[in-house]
C-alpha positions in Angstrom: -85.7 -22.0 25.0 -83.6 -25.1 24.8 -81.8 -26.6 27.8 -78.1 -26.6 28.3 -76.2 -29.1 26.0 -75.2 -32.3 27.8 -71.5 -33.1 27.9 -71.7 -36.1 25.5 -74.3 -34.7 23.1 -73.8 -35.9 19.5 -71.3 -38.6 20.5 -71.9 -42.2 19.3 -70.2 -44.6 21.7 -69.5 -48.3 21.3 -70.2 -50.1 24.5 -68.1 -53.3 24.4 -70.1 -55.5 26.8 -73.7 -56.7 26.8 -76.0 -57.9 29.6 -76.7 -55.9 32.7 -73.3 -54.2 32.5 -73.9 -53.0 29.0 -77.5 -51.8 29.8 -76.4 -49.8 32.9 -73.4 -48.2 31.2 -75.4 -47.4 28.1 -78.1 -45.8 30.3 -75.5 -43.6 32.1 -74.0 -42.5 28.8 -77.4 -41.7 27.2 -78.3 -39.6 30.3 -75.3 -37.4 29.4 -76.4 -37.0 25.8 -74.6 -39.9 24.0 -76.0 -42.3 21.5 -74.8 -45.9 22.4 -74.2 -49.0 20.3 -73.9 -52.2 22.4 -71.5 -54.5 20.6 -69.9 -57.1 22.9 -66.2 -57.6 22.2 -65.9 -60.1 25.0 -68.2 -62.9 26.3 -68.0 -65.4 29.1 -67.5 -69.2 28.9 -67.4 -72.1 31.3 -64.6 -72.1 33.8 -61.7 -74.6 33.7 -62.3 -75.0 37.4 -65.8 -76.4 37.0 -65.3 -79.2 39.7 -63.9 -76.7 42.2 -66.8 -74.3 41.4 -69.4 -77.0 41.9 -67.8 -78.1 45.2 -67.6 -74.5 46.4 -71.3 -73.8 45.6 -72.3 -76.9 47.5 -70.4 -75.7 50.5 -72.0 -72.3 50.0 -75.5 -73.8 50.1 -74.6 -75.8 53.2 -73.7 -72.6 55.0 -70.0 -73.2 54.9 -69.1 -69.5 54.2 -69.7 -66.4 56.3 -69.4 -64.2 53.3 -69.2 -64.4 49.5 -68.0 -61.7 47.1 -68.6 -60.7 43.5 -67.4 -57.7 41.4 -68.9 -58.8 38.1 -72.5 -59.1 37.1 -71.6 -62.4 35.3 -71.2 -64.1 38.7 -75.0 -63.8 39.2 -75.4 -65.6 35.8 -73.0 -68.3 36.9 -74.9 -68.8 40.2 -78.2 -69.0 38.3 -76.8 -71.4 35.8 -75.9 -73.8 38.7 -79.1 -73.1 40.6 -77.0 -72.0 43.4 -78.5 -71.2 46.8 -77.1 -68.5 49.0 -78.4 -69.2 52.6 -79.7 -66.3 54.6 -76.9 -66.5 57.1 -74.2 -66.1 54.4 -73.6 -62.4 53.9 -72.9 -61.0 50.4 -70.5 -58.2 49.4 -70.6 -56.9 45.8 -68.9 -54.1 43.9 -70.5 -52.2 41.0 -74.0 -51.1 40.2 -74.3 -53.7 37.4 -73.3 -56.5 39.8 -75.8 -55.3 42.4 -78.6 -55.1 39.8 -77.8 -58.6 38.5 -77.8 -60.1 42.0 -81.1 -58.5 42.9 -82.7 -59.5 39.6 -81.6 -63.1 40.3 -83.2 -63.0 43.7 -80.0 -63.0 45.7 -79.6 -60.8 48.8 -76.8 -58.2 49.2 -75.3 -57.2 52.5 -72.7 -54.7 51.6 -71.6 -52.5 48.7 -69.1 -49.7 48.8 -70.6 -46.2 49.3 -67.7 -43.9 48.5 -67.0 -45.2 45.0 -67.6 -48.3 42.8 -64.2 -49.9 43.5 -62.8 -53.0 45.2 -60.4 -50.8 47.2 -63.3 -48.8 48.6 -65.1 -52.0 49.6 -62.0 -53.2 51.6 -61.9 -49.8 53.3 -65.6 -49.7 54.1 -66.1 -53.3 55.2 -66.0 -53.2 59.1 -66.6 -56.9 59.6 -63.2 -57.8 58.1 -61.2 -55.8 60.6 -62.7 -57.1 63.9 -60.0 -59.8 64.4 -62.5 -62.6 63.8 -61.4 -65.0 61.1 -64.1 -65.2 58.4 -64.7 -67.9 55.8 -65.1 -66.1 52.5 -65.8 -67.3 49.0 -64.6 -65.1 46.2 -65.8 -65.7 42.7 -64.1 -64.0 39.7 -63.0 -64.2 36.1 -59.9 -65.9 34.8 -58.5 -62.5 33.8 -59.4 -60.7 37.0 -56.6 -59.3 39.2 -57.3 -60.8 42.7 -57.3 -57.5 44.7 -60.2 -58.4 46.9 -59.0 -61.9 47.5 -55.5 -60.7 48.4 -56.9 -58.0 50.7 -58.9 -60.6 52.6 -56.0 -63.0 52.9 -53.7 -60.2 54.2 -56.2 -59.6 56.9 -56.0 -63.2 58.0 -59.3 -64.5 56.7 -59.9 -68.0 55.3 -60.5 -67.4 51.6 -61.7 -69.9 49.0 -61.1 -68.3 45.6 -62.6 -69.8 42.5 -62.4 -68.8 38.8 -66.1 -68.8 38.1 -65.9 -68.1 34.4 -63.5 -67.4 31.5 -63.5 -64.3 29.4 -63.2 -64.9 25.6 -63.1 -62.5 22.7 -66.0 -61.9 20.3 -65.4 -60.7 16.7 -67.3 -57.5 15.9 -69.7 -57.5 12.9 -68.7 -56.1 9.6 -71.2 -53.3 10.2 -69.6 -52.3 13.4 -66.1 -52.4 11.9 -67.3 -50.2 9.0 -69.0 -47.7 11.4 -65.7 -47.4 13.4 -63.5 -47.0 10.3 -65.8 -44.4 8.8 -66.0 -42.4 12.1 -69.7 -43.0 12.4 -69.0 -44.5 15.8 -66.7 -41.8 17.2 -65.9 -43.2 20.7 -64.9 -46.8 21.6 -65.1 -47.5 25.4 -62.4 -49.7 26.8 -63.3 -51.1 30.2 -60.8 -53.8 30.9 -57.4 -55.1 29.9 -59.1 -57.9 27.9 -61.2 -55.5 26.0 -58.1 -53.4 25.3 -56.6 -56.4 23.6 -59.7 -57.0 21.5 -60.0 -53.4 20.4 -56.4 -53.3 19.4 -56.5 -56.5 17.4 -60.0 -55.9 15.8 -59.6 -52.2 15.0 -55.9 -51.6 14.1 -56.6 -48.0 12.8 -59.0 -45.3 14.1 -59.9 -42.0 12.4 -58.1 -39.1 14.1 -61.2 -37.8 15.8 -62.2 -41.2 17.4 -61.9 -41.1 21.2 -60.8 -44.3 23.0 -61.6 -43.7 26.8 -60.0 -46.3 29.1 -61.5 -46.9 32.6 -59.2 -48.1 35.4 -55.5 -48.1 36.0 -55.0 -51.6 34.7 -56.9 -50.9 31.6 -54.9 -47.8 30.9 -51.6 -49.7 31.2 -52.9 -52.5 29.0 -54.1 -50.0 26.4 -50.7 -48.3 26.3 -49.0 -51.7 25.9 -51.1 -52.6 22.8 -50.8 -49.1 21.3 -54.3 -47.7 21.6 -54.7 -44.0 20.9 -54.0 -41.7 23.9 -53.6 -38.2 22.3 -56.8 -36.9 23.9 -55.3 -37.5 27.4 -53.5 -34.2 27.0 -55.5 -31.4 28.6 -54.7 -29.1 25.6 -56.3 -31.6 23.1 -59.7 -30.4 21.8 -61.4 -33.7 22.7 -59.9 -33.9 26.2 -63.0 -32.6 28.0 -65.2 -35.1 26.1 -63.0 -38.0 26.9 -62.9 -37.1 30.6 -66.7 -36.8 30.6 -67.0 -40.3 29.1 -64.6 -41.8 31.7 -66.3 -40.1 34.6 -69.7 -41.2 33.5 -68.7 -44.8 33.2 -66.8 -44.7 36.5 -69.9 -43.6 38.3 -71.6 -46.9 37.6 -68.9 -49.6 37.5 -65.9 -50.7 39.5 -63.2 -48.2 38.5 -60.7 -51.0 38.4 -63.2 -53.2 36.6 -62.5 -56.9 36.1 -61.0 -57.3 39.5 -62.2 -60.3 41.6 
């Protein structure tokens, strides 16, 4: 007797980022029955704040920060590229399973991650050390397109925050094969996990078959997707693909920061 069908069985999903993030998201989707195609639509380039980054990493190594934060697995890559050292006395707060895995794989310690959900807002709520009245020296490393929710939350609490744009996010053209698979409906779901990815999807794939699902993760992503005209019909509970789209979104939200691409 066969087991119960999984919620994403038979679905072929384009995962628009590679690396640790892509691997973890793909694994979560496959566990729900989906077939995944990792085809990065964004990649990461050197920051325009390279001198500021190098200076901040030197201060970090010297023990000049009480805490550092990261909400992107790419931050671990940046640290490794610069041979950065995080001293034992500097605590580290990260958001997202992919970020945590990347930090551990790189040999960096982690002090705090949110437990309630993978979100920056949850970290701020569950981080007791930032509400004791002590002024902390915090280094926040983020993307050039990230919304500085974590940085702002720390500043509002009176902490001394050094924020550095550690990397830039750039678009990557999809291959002809991927474009053909989307146009033909062979890939029948295209995951959109940030505002920047929404822009790439809209520009690279101007038309989707009616049955293609475009699940967007995070409030900022949903707003960006609406602004660039990505399909949203399956958001209606009466739509036949509504349950599948919700299952896609909930699966991805379980392993990444729900706001994604924040700082």
